[in-house]
C-alpha positions in Angstrom: 56.3 2.5 -45.6 56.7 0.5 -42.5 57.0 3.5 -40.2 53.7 4.9 -41.5 52.0 1.7 -40.8 53.2 1.6 -37.2 52.1 5.1 -36.5 48.6 4.4 -37.7 48.4 1.3 -35.6 49.5 3.3 -32.5 46.8 5.9 -33.2 44.1 3.2 -33.6 44.9 1.5 -30.3 44.8 4.8 -28.5 41.1 5.3 -29.5 39.8 1.9 -28.2 39.1 1.8 -24.5 40.5 -1.1 -22.5 37.9 -3.6 -21.4 36.5 -3.0 -17.9 36.8 -5.7 -15.3 33.5 -7.0 -13.9 33.0 -6.6 -10.3 33.7 -9.7 -8.4 30.9 -9.2 -5.8 27.2 -8.8 -6.5 25.3 -5.9 -5.1 22.7 -6.9 -2.5 19.1 -6.5 -3.4 16.9 -4.1 -1.6 15.6 -5.9 1.4 11.9 -6.7 1.5 10.2 -5.2 4.6 8.1 -7.5 6.7 4.4 -7.3 6.0 2.4 -4.9 8.2 0.7 -6.5 11.2 -2.2 -4.2 11.5 -5.0 -3.4 9.0 -7.5 -5.6 7.2 -6.9 -8.1 4.5 -9.3 -7.8 1.6 -9.7 -10.7 -0.8 -11.4 -10.3 -4.2 -12.3 -13.7 -5.5 -13.1 -13.8 -9.2 -14.0 -16.3 -11.9 -11.0 -16.5 -14.3 -13.2 -18.2 -17.0 -15.5 -15.2 -16.9 -12.5 -12.9 -17.6 -13.2 -10.8 -14.5 -9.5 -10.3 -13.6 -9.3 -6.7 -14.9 -12.5 -5.7 -13.1 -11.1 -7.2 -9.9 -7.8 -5.3 -10.4 -9.7 -2.1 -10.9 -11.6 -2.5 -7.7 -8.4 -3.4 -5.9 -6.8 -0.2 -7.1 -9.8 1.8 -6.0 -9.7 0.3 -2.5 -5.9 0.8 -2.2 -6.0 4.4 -3.3 -9.0 5.2 -1.0 -7.7 3.5 2.1 -4.1 4.5 2.0 -3.8 5.4 5.7 -3.1 2.0 7.0 -6.6 0.7 7.2 -5.8 -2.1 4.8 -2.9 -4.5 5.1 -3.3 -6.0 1.6 -5.8 -6.4 -1.2 -5.4 -9.9 -2.8 -6.8 -11.1 -6.1 -7.8 -14.8 -5.8 -9.0 -16.9 -8.8 -12.1 -18.8 -7.7 -12.7 -22.5 -8.4 -16.5 -22.0 -8.8 -17.6 -20.5 -12.1 -19.4 -17.2 -11.9 -17.9 -16.2 -8.5 -17.1 -12.6 -7.7 -16.9 -11.8 -4.0 -15.1 -9.2 -1.8 -14.3 -10.3 1.7 -12.6 -8.6 4.6 -10.8 -10.9 7.0 -13.2 -13.8 5.9 -16.3 -11.6 6.2 -18.1 -11.2 2.8 -19.0 -7.6 2.1 -20.1 -8.1 -1.5 -21.3 -11.2 -3.4 -22.2 -10.8 -7.1 -24.9 -13.4 -6.9 -26.5 -12.4 -3.6 -26.2 -8.6 -4.2 -27.4 -8.7 -7.8 -24.4 -7.9 -9.9 -21.2 -5.9 -9.6 -21.1 -2.8 -7.3 -20.4 0.8 -8.1 -17.0 1.7 -6.8 -18.5 4.1 -4.2 -20.9 1.5 -2.9 -18.1 -1.0 -2.5 -15.9 1.7 -0.8 -18.8 2.4 1.7 -19.1 -1.3 2.6 -15.4 -1.7 3.1 -15.3 1.5 5.1 -18.1 0.3 7.3 -16.0 -2.7 8.3 -12.4 -1.3 8.5 -13.0 2.4 9.6 -16.6 3.1 10.4 -15.9 6.7 11.5 -13.9 7.7 8.4 -15.3 9.9 5.8 -15.1 9.0 2.1 -15.6 12.6 0.9 -17.7 13.0 -2.2 -18.4 9.2 -2.3 -20.4 9.6 1.0 -22.7 12.2 -0.4 -26.1 10.8 -1.0 -28.1 12.7 -3.7 -31.3 14.2 -2.5 -34.4 12.2 -3.5 -37.1 13.9 -5.6 -40.5 13.7 -4.0 -42.6 11.0 -5.7 -45.3 12.3 -7.9 -48.8 10.9 -7.1 -50.0 11.3 -10.6 -50.9 13.7 -13.4 -52.9 15.8 -10.9 -49.7 17.0 -9.1 -48.1 17.9 -12.4 -51.2 19.8 -13.6 -51.4 21.6 -10.3 -47.8 22.6 -10.4 -48.2 24.0 -14.0 -51.4 25.9 -13.2 -50.3 27.5 -10.0 -51.6 30.9 -9.0 -50.2 33.9 -10.8 -47.8 36.3 -9.0 -50.6 38.6 -7.9 -52.5 35.7 -6.2 -55.3 35.4 -8.7 -56.5 32.2 -10.2 -54.8 30.8 -13.3 -55.8 32.2 -16.7 -58.4 29.9 -18.2 -57.4 31.0 -21.7 -53.9 29.5 -21.3 -53.6 25.7 -21.4 -52.0 24.2 -18.4 -48.8 23.1 -20.2 -48.1 26.7 -21.3 -49.1 28.4 -18.0 -45.5 29.1 -17.1 -44.8 31.0 -20.3 -47.3 33.8 -19.6 -50.4 34.9 -21.5 -48.6 36.8 -24.3 -46.1 34.0 -25.2 -48.7 31.3 -24.9 -51.2 33.2 -27.1 -48.5 33.7 -29.8 -47.7 30.0 -29.7 -51.4 29.0 -30.0 -51.9 31.4 -32.9 -48.9 30.0 -34.7 -50.2 26.4 -34.2 -53.6 27.5 -35.5 -52.1 29.1 -38.6 -50.2 26.0 -39.5 -53.2 23.6 -38.8 -55.8 25.8 -40.5 -57.7 26.3 -37.2 -58.9 29.6 -35.9 -57.5 29.9 -32.3 
């Protein structure tokens, strides 16, 4: 019985790995490179009591991803001591103040203001595109004139067709008017 016990003990010790010795020296950490010397420093000051940290971090991310060609040295988030503060400054020049500018900016507006300071000749791509402005309407006369424009043959508008239905054509407008007349009991 003793020999059986010894052979089992030998097998059990063969399955357990010996403990590894710890290295006696520590690996060196990755060296931190020195901060860049060129580029602008952007500081977003926010009111921590107003819970504007996430909004500030979002704008910081937008600026860092837009200006990734070395225009910015850093974007810092700074809790403000004065309640209600939210400002964006570039090298101590304020480019957006929530109180003076009437609220928070759209991302593309803030990017334009930062671009105008750090890289005036750079393009922001689709954020630079200004949508075309619609011509201002003087009043109902302009709308009525547009709806009652001359027909394709140059003749005057059909007086039997109301101005709001002029674009539909005489046949369709007449059918609509008859349907309305049937439902209301009027003879049109």
